[in-house]
N, C-alpha and C positions, 0 to 999 in steps of 0.2 A: 436725507434735507428737505425735501417737501416737509415729511409727517414731523419735523423733529420742528421748521418752523411755525408750524401749526403750533404745535405745544409751547411755544418760545412767543407765540403772539409776533414774530420780524421772520421775512424773509430771510432764509440763509441762504448765499450765492455759492457758487465754486470759489468767485473771488474773492468771500470771506474765508473762505478755509483756507486756499493758496497762502493768499496772507498771515492768516494763524498760523500753517505749516512752512513757511518761509520758504516754497514750491511755486513755481509754474502755474496757470490757470490749464494747461495742456497739460500737463503732467497730475495736476488733480483729475483731470476729468479723464484722461489714461486709465487713471486709476479703478475711478470710479465706473466706468466701462469694462478692466479688467483687459482692457488690450494688450495685457506683454503676461497677463494670468501671473501665478504665485511670483513672476519676478517683478513686476512691478508693486514695489508697498512702498510707504514711508518710513525713514527710520524710527528709532521708539520714543527718543524726546518728540518728533513734529506726533507721531500716532496718537501718545498720550496730552498734548496740547490742542489736537482736534477732537477728540474726544471730551476731554474738558470743554471745550469751547460749544457742542453740543450738546453738552450736557448727557453724555450716554456712556454705559461700561466700557471701557478699553478692550474686553475680551469681542463683546456682542460688536464691534466695532470692524476687528479683524477676521473676525468666525464668521459673525453672522449666528454666533449659536447664545444659548443662554437667555439672563434677563440684560433685559436693553437699557434699564435704568442701572445707574451706578448705585454702588451698596454707600451707602451714608457714614461720612468719615466719623467715626469716632474718637475723641481726642480721652484715650484710658491707655493706662498703663498696658504693653505688652506682658510684663511680668510682674506680679506680685513678688512684695516682700513675705518672708514666712512671719513676719508678724502681722500684716494686711490679710493674709487664707485664716490666721488664728481669728483676726477680729471677724471675719465675715462665719465663719463656720459658729461662732457664738451668738453673731446676729440671727442665725439661721434657726439657733436653740428657742431665739426668745418665741412666743406663742402669738402670731396675729395680734388679737387681739391687746397685748401687753405692748407691742410696737405702736398700735395707733394711738395707744394712751400717751406711750412716751411723745410721740409725734402732736398731738395737741398739746402736751405740758410744755413743751418744747417752742410749738407756736404761740402760748399763753407768756411764755417767759420771752420771747422774743417784742412779743407787741408789749409788754409791760417795759422794757425796756426801751424802745422807739418814745414811748411815751412820755419817759422821764424825761429823754434826751431832747423831744420835743418842746417839753416845759423849760428844759435850761437855757432853750436856744432861743426860746420866747421873752425871755429874762432878759435876756442882753441887752 
């Protein structure tokens, strides 16, 4: 908690953890001090809430192993459609220099469209 307090720039107390976990301060103290060994744990929901609050990996909080920082969440589909896979394969086949030229052309086209829209808006 001390280390995370330093990283977050605000003190993280047992009271904070107890509030997030919906547990008593005494219960949190027993867990932190391992008073009852592995018999004293948070439930899954409370554990996830505390890990999120502390901005640490849930696994690290539970075991102390692995990276402390949580993995960044990605808003990506978990499964690609066959069409998406085909498009990705085709994209990978395009030489890098051509990808750069296409990106530059796309940027130029987008800029031109923006200029036309801004000009039309200014005439209103």
